[in-house]
C-alpha positions in Angstrom: 0.0 0.0 0.0 2.8 2.4 0.9 4.5 1.6 -2.4 1.4 2.5 -4.3 1.1 5.9 -2.4 4.8 6.7 -2.7 4.6 8.3 -6.2 1.9 10.7 -4.9 3.8 11.9 -1.9 5.7 14.7 -3.7 2.5 16.0 -5.2 0.7 15.9 -1.8 3.7 17.7 -0.2 3.6 20.4 -2.9 -0.1 20.9 -2.5 0.3 21.2 1.3 3.0 23.8 0.9 1.0 25.7 -1.7 -2.0 25.7 0.6 0.1 27.3 3.2 1.2 30.1 0.8 -2.3 31.2 -0.4 -3.1 33.8 2.2 -2.4 37.3 0.9 -1.0 39.9 3.3 -3.8 42.1 4.8 -3.9 45.7 3.7 -2.6 48.1 6.4 -5.0 50.2 8.4 -5.4 53.6 6.6 -3.8 56.6 8.1 -6.1 58.3 10.5 -7.7 61.4 8.9 -9.0 64.2 11.1 -12.5 65.5 10.7 -11.4 69.0 10.1 -8.2 70.7 9.1 -6.3 72.5 11.8 -6.3 75.7 9.8 -9.9 75.4 8.7 -11.7 78.5 9.9 -15.1 80.0 9.3 -14.3 81.5 5.8 -13.5 78.0 4.5 -16.5 76.1 3.4 -17.0 72.3 3.7 -16.7 70.6 0.3 -19.2 68.2 -1.1 -18.1 64.6 -1.8 -15.6 64.1 -4.6 -18.0 62.6 -7.0 -20.3 65.6 -6.8 -17.5 68.1 -7.5 -16.5 69.4 -10.9 -12.9 68.6 -11.9 -12.9 71.2 -14.6 -10.7 74.1 -15.5 -9.8 75.4 -12.0 -7.3 78.0 -13.3 -10.2 80.0 -14.8 -11.0 81.1 -11.3 -8.2 83.7 -11.8 -10.1 85.3 -14.6 -7.1 85.7 -17.0 -7.6 84.6 -20.7 -3.8 84.5 -21.2 -3.4 82.1 -18.4 -6.2 80.0 -19.8 -4.5 79.8 -23.1 -1.1 78.9 -21.6 -2.6 76.0 -19.6 -4.4 74.6 -22.6 -1.2 74.8 -24.7 0.8 73.1 -21.9 -1.8 70.3 -21.8 -1.2 69.6 -25.5 2.6 70.1 -25.8 4.2 69.7 -22.4 6.8 67.0 -22.6 6.3 65.7 -19.0 2.6 65.1 -19.7 3.5 63.3 -23.0 6.0 61.0 -21.1 3.4 60.2 -18.5 0.8 59.4 -21.3 3.3 57.1 -23.0 4.0 55.3 -19.7 0.2 54.8 -19.3 0.0 53.4 -22.8 2.8 51.0 -22.0 1.1 49.9 -18.8 -2.1 49.2 -20.7 -0.3 47.1 -23.2 1.1 45.0 -20.3 -2.5 44.4 -19.1 -3.4 43.1 -22.6 -0.4 40.9 -22.6 -1.2 39.5 -19.2 -4.8 38.8 -20.3 -3.5 37.1 -23.4 -1.6 34.6 -21.2 -5.0 33.4 -19.8 -6.3 32.5 -23.3 -5.5 29.5 -25.5 -2.5 30.0 -27.8 -3.0 28.8 -31.3 -0.5 28.7 -34.1 0.2 27.1 -37.4 3.5 25.6 -38.6 5.2 23.8 -41.3 8.6 22.0 -41.4 10.8 19.5 -43.2 13.4 17.1 -41.8 15.7 14.5 -43.2 17.6 11.9 -41.3 18.5 8.2 -40.9 19.1 5.9 -38.0 17.4 3.9 -35.3 14.9 6.6 -34.7 13.6 6.8 -38.3 11.2 4.4 -40.0 13.6 3.9 -42.9 16.4 2.7 -40.7 19.8 3.4 -42.2 18.4 4.8 -45.4 18.1 8.6 -45.4 14.4 9.8 -45.5 12.6 13.1 -45.7 9.6 14.0 -43.6 7.4 16.9 -44.4 4.9 18.3 -41.7 2.2 21.0 -41.7 -0.3 21.5 -38.9 -2.1 23.4 -36.2 -0.8 23.7 -32.6 -2.7 24.7 -29.5 -1.5 25.2 -25.9 -3.3 26.4 -22.8 -2.1 26.8 -19.2 -4.8 25.9 -16.7 -4.9 28.6 -14.1 -6.0 26.3 -11.2 -4.4 28.5 -8.5 -5.2 31.9 -9.8 -1.5 32.8 -10.6 -2.3 34.2 -14.1 -5.4 36.0 -12.8 -3.2 37.8 -10.1 -0.6 38.7 -12.7 -3.4 40.3 -14.8 -4.8 42.0 -11.7 -1.4 43.4 -10.8 -0.9 44.7 -14.3 -4.4 46.3 -14.2 -3.5 48.0 -10.9 -0.2 49.2 -12.4 -2.2 50.8 -15.3 -4.5 52.5 -12.8 -1.5 53.8 -11.0 0.0 55.2 -14.2 -3.4 56.8 -15.1 -3.4 58.5 -11.7 0.2 59.6 -12.2 -0.8 61.0 -15.5 -3.5 63.1 -13.8 -1.0 64.1 -11.1 1.6 65.2 -13.7 -1.1 67.1 -15.6 -2.1 68.9 -12.3 1.5 69.6 -11.5 2.2 71.1 -14.9 -1.0 73.2 -14.7 0.0 74.5 -11.2 3.6 75.3 -12.4 2.2 77.2 -15.4 -0.2 79.2 -13.2 2.5 79.9 -10.6 5.1 80.9 -13.1 2.6 83.1 -15.0 1.4 84.8 -11.8 4.9 85.4 -10.7 5.7 86.9 -14.1 2.7 89.3 -13.8 3.7 90.1 -10.2 7.2 91.1 -11.6 5.4 93.2 -14.2 3.6 95.1 -11.5 6.6 95.5 -9.3 8.7 96.7 -12.2 6.1 99.3 -13.1 6.1 100.4 -9.5 9.9 100.8 -9.5 9.8 102.6 -12.9 7.3 105.1 -11.4 9.8 105.6 -8.6 12.5 106.3 -11.2 10.3 108.9 -12.8 9.7 110.5 -9.4 13.4 110.6 -8.7 14.1 112.1 -12.1 11.6 114.8 -11.4 13.2 115.5 -8.1 16.6 115.6 -9.7 15.5 118.2 -12.2 14.1 120.3 -9.3 17.3 119.9 -7.3 19.5 120.8 -10.3 17.5 124.0 -10.8 17.9 124.9 -7.1 21.6 124.1 -7.3 22.0 126.4 -10.3 20.1 129.1 -8.3 22.5 128.6 -5.4 19.8 127.3 -3.0 21.3 123.8 -2.4 24.8 122.3 -2.4 26.2 120.0 -5.1 26.0 117.2 -2.6 22.2 117.2 -2.8 22.4 116.7 -6.6 24.8 113.8 -6.2 22.5 112.1 -3.6 19.5 112.3 -6.0 21.7 111.0 -8.9 22.8 108.1 -6.7 19.2 107.2 -5.7 18.1 107.5 -9.4 20.9 105.2 -10.7 20.4 102.6 -7.9 16.6 102.5 -8.6 17.2 102.2 -12.4 19.5 99.2 -11.7 16.6 97.5 -9.8 14.5 97.9 -13.0 17.1 95.9 -14.9 17.2 93.2 -12.2 13.4 92.8 -12.4 13.6 92.7 -16.2 16.1 89.8 -15.9 13.8 88.0 -13.5 10.9 88.5 -15.8 12.9 87.1 -18.8 13.8 83.9 -16.8 10.1 83.3 -15.9 9.0 83.9 -19.5 11.6 81.3 -20.7 10.3 78.9 -18.0 6.8 79.3 -19.3 8.0 78.6 -22.9 9.4 75.2 -21.7 6.2 74.4 -19.8 4.0 74.9 -22.8 6.4 72.9 -25.0 7.6 75.7 -27.3 11.0 77.1 -28.2 12.1 80.1 -26.1 13.0 82.1 -29.1 9.5 82.3 -30.4 7.7 82.8 -27.1 6.8 86.2 -25.7 4.2 87.7 -23.4 3.5 91.5 -23.4 3.9 93.2 -20.0 0.5 93.7 -18.2 -0.1 95.5 -15.0 -3.1 95.1 -12.7 -4.1 93.2 -9.6 -5.8 89.8 -10.2 -8.7 88.6 -8.2 -7.8 86.1 -5.4 -10.2 83.2 -5.7 -11.3 81.4 -2.6 -11.0 77.6 -2.7 -13.1 75.4 -0.4 -10.7 73.3 1.7 -13.1 70.4 2.3 -13.0 67.7 4.9 -9.7 65.8 4.9 -11.2 62.4 3.9 -12.8 64.1 0.8 -9.4 65.7 -0.1 -7.8 62.3 -0.2 -10.3 61.0 -2.7 -9.3 63.8 -5.1 -5.5 63.5 -4.9 -4.2 61.6 -7.9 -0.9 60.9 -6.2 -2.7 59.3 -3.3 -4.8 57.2 -5.8 -1.6 56.1 -7.5 0.0 55.1 -4.2 -3.1 53.1 -3.3 -3.0 51.3 -6.7 0.7 50.5 -6.2 -0.2 49.0 -2.8 -2.9 46.8 -4.2 -0.6 45.7 -7.1 2.1 44.8 -4.6 -0.4 42.7 -2.7 -1.4 40.9 -5.9 2.3 40.2 -6.6 2.6 38.5 -3.3 0.0 36.1 -4.5 1.9 35.6 -7.7 5.0 34.7 -5.8 3.1 32.4 -3.5 1.6 30.6 -6.5 5.1 29.4 -7.5 4.7 26.7 -4.9 1.7 25.2 -6.8 1.9 22.6 -9.5 1.4 23.9 -13.0 -0.8 22.1 -15.5 -0.5 22.8 -19.2 -2.6 21.3 -22.0 -1.3 20.9 -25.5 -2.9 19.7 -28.8 -1.6 19.4 -32.3 -3.3 18.3 -35.6 -2.0 18.2 -39.1 -0.3 16.2 -41.8 3.0 14.4 -42.1 4.4 12.7 -45.3 7.7 12.0 -47.0 6.2 13.2 -50.3 4.9 16.7 -51.0 2.2 15.3 -53.2 0.9 13.1 -50.4 1.2 15.7 -47.6 -2.4 16.7 -47.5 -4.0 13.4 -48.2 -6.4 12.0 -45.5 -4.1 9.1 -45.0 -1.2 11.5 -44.0 -3.2 13.0 -41.2 -1.7 13.1 -37.7 -2.8 14.5 -34.3 -2.0 14.4 -30.7 -3.0 15.8 -27.3 -1.1 16.0 -24.1 -1.0 17.3 -20.6 2.0 18.3 -18.5 2.0 18.5 -14.8 5.0 20.2 -13.3 5.5 19.9 -9.5 8.2 22.1 -7.9 10.2 20.2 -5.3 13.5 21.8 -4.6 15.0 25.0 -6.0 17.5 26.0 -3.4 15.2 28.6 -1.8 14.4 30.5 -5.0 10.6 30.5 -4.5 10.9 31.4 -0.8 13.1 34.3 -1.7 10.6 35.4 -4.3 7.8 35.4 -1.7 10.0 37.3 0.7 10.9 39.9 -2.0 7.3 40.4 -2.9 6.3 40.8 0.8 9.1 43.4 1.2 7.8 45.3 -1.8 4.3 45.2 -0.3 5.6 46.5 3.0 7.4 49.3 1.2 4.2 50.2 -0.8 2.2 50.2 2.4 4.6 52.7 4.0 4.7 54.8 0.8 0.9 54.9 0.7 0.6 56.0 4.4 3.4 58.6 3.8 1.5 59.9 0.8 -1.7 60.4 2.8 0.1 62.2 5.6 2.0 64.4 3.1 -1.3 65.3 1.4 -2.8 66.4 4.6 0.3 68.4 5.5 0.3 70.2 2.2 -3.3 71.4 2.6 -2.5 72.5 6.2 0.6 74.4 4.9 -1.3 76.4 2.3 -4.3 77.1 4.6 -1.9 78.5 7.2 -0.1 80.4 4.5 -3.3 82.0 3.2 -4.5 82.9 6.7 -1.2 84.5 7.7 -0.7 86.2 4.4 -4.2 87.8 4.6 -3.3 89.2 8.0 0.1 90.3 6.7 -1.6 92.0 3.7 -3.8 94.0 6.0 -0.9 95.2 8.1 1.2 95.9 5.1 -1.7 97.9 3.6 -1.7 100.2 6.6 2.0 100.6 6.3 1.7 101.6 2.7 -0.9 104.2 3.5 1.2 105.7 6.2 4.3 105.7 4.0 2.5 107.4 1.1 1.2 110.1 3.4 4.6 110.7 4.9 6.1 110.9 1.4 3.5 113.4 0.2 4.1 115.6 3.2 7.9 115.4 2.8 7.6 116.3 -0.9 5.5 119.4 -0.2 7.8 120.6 2.6 10.9 120.0 0.5 9.5 122.0 -2.4 8.9 124.8 0.1 12.3 124.5 1.6 11.1 123.4 5.0 13.0 120.1 5.2 16.2 118.7 4.0 16.7 116.5 0.9 17.7 113.6 3.2 14.3 113.6 4.8 12.6 113.5 1.4 14.8 110.7 0.2 14.1 108.7 3.4 10.4 109.1 2.9 10.6 108.0 -0.8 12.7 105.0 0.1 10.3 104.0 2.8 7.3 104.3 0.5 8.9 102.3 -2.2 10.0 99.6 0.2 6.5 99.2 1.7 4.7 99.3 -1.7 7.0 96.6 -3.1 6.5 94.5 0.1 2.7 94.8 -0.3 3.1 93.7 -4.0 5.1 90.7 -2.9 2.6 89.7 -0.3 -0.2 89.9 -2.9 1.9 87.7 -5.2 2.5 85.2 -2.4 -1.2 85.0 -1.8 -1.7 84.1 -5.5 0.9 81.4 -5.4 -0.4 80.0 -2.1 -3.8 79.8 -3.7 -2.4 77.8 -6.6 -0.6 75.5 -4.2 -3.8 75.0 -2.2 -5.7 74.0 -5.4 -2.9 71.5 -6.2 -2.9 70.2 -2.6 -6.7 69.6 -2.9 -6.3 67.6 -6.1 -7.6 70.4 -8.4 -10.9 71.0 -9.9 -12.6 72.6 -7.0 -15.4 75.1 -7.2 -14.8 78.5 -5.7 -16.7 79.4 -2.6 -19.1 82.3 -2.4 -17.5 85.4 -1.0 
């Protein structure tokens, strides 16, 4: 009895080991998400669930047709987006390849051979054998290995699709940030140019007073120094503007030489973006979705590695014709066919399969940590921008008061200087202080614009603006 069972022992042992390897690792508990953001105050509204929100053209909230056009051009020509789209197409082709492995493989073939010896029907006399037929093979997926390979490939494709959306959102945000920074530079440069004109007017007045003997030559030199220093700042701002314009050209996928934006001045409206509850934010972040798909794919690959312990069963079939004469090759009497089945049972491989399982498990653990880190980072980014907008709003109000005071002091000093009541140094100090505060106010306004774009990106894009 034992002798009869002995041939089945290896198969039974393999099945036992395979049964022990079927359990997939459980998904880790999701990162705890708070009910509200720490920086969420009364002027931030609660967002509706993700599926109810529009994921449209969020950049149009800034009300700038030039920005709208730039974002659309970037969507068509940006090289990063094109690369992400190509990776998605590649991942989808792997899904089709994995699905094809689960279907029967059919092929036709033809061949000719000539030989002699004990293995041929003609014995020592050389003979030719011609063959033509149809071949079919199919691997029976008893343990789900091929299905898990396909599932992992599908999840990889989902991850690539999410990464494409993440890349598109990143490029849109970079275009918006660079464009708004360029427009802020336009406004600041115009402000400095106005100051240059004011200094030039003061220089003309001082030169007339010097020629009349009312002031010393030192007063003229001071004004000339301030004028030249302020003119140098105009050139520095022009250089910064050129760099941002060149960056925009690359973002929209166009040569720098043929790309130009005319200077425009004016304050752009600051849209309000609803922050939403944290759990809703996570459903809108494409990078979080990509990390989740990577985690599920890693889990499926653990199953693929575990399935290496199972026996594999392959079915084959062939039908056709074989004849030593071409004229008789397709006669009914020359027909030939055969079917077969192959059972392969892994017994000993020096630990290769166990190493594969351990490697897949390690990849799963890394994907789990990456996913949790992505969730925590998403929440942090939203908190960062909410805090930035709140503090920038307070800073803007304080800076506005400083600008008003500096403008008043400058106007008073100008009047008193023209009447000869104060020295030139007092006027220059007032002018410098006014310019400093006005430029600082402009920079705060630009920082608010950029923080708004960053918040939109942190929220996953496509959010409706809240009512004021």
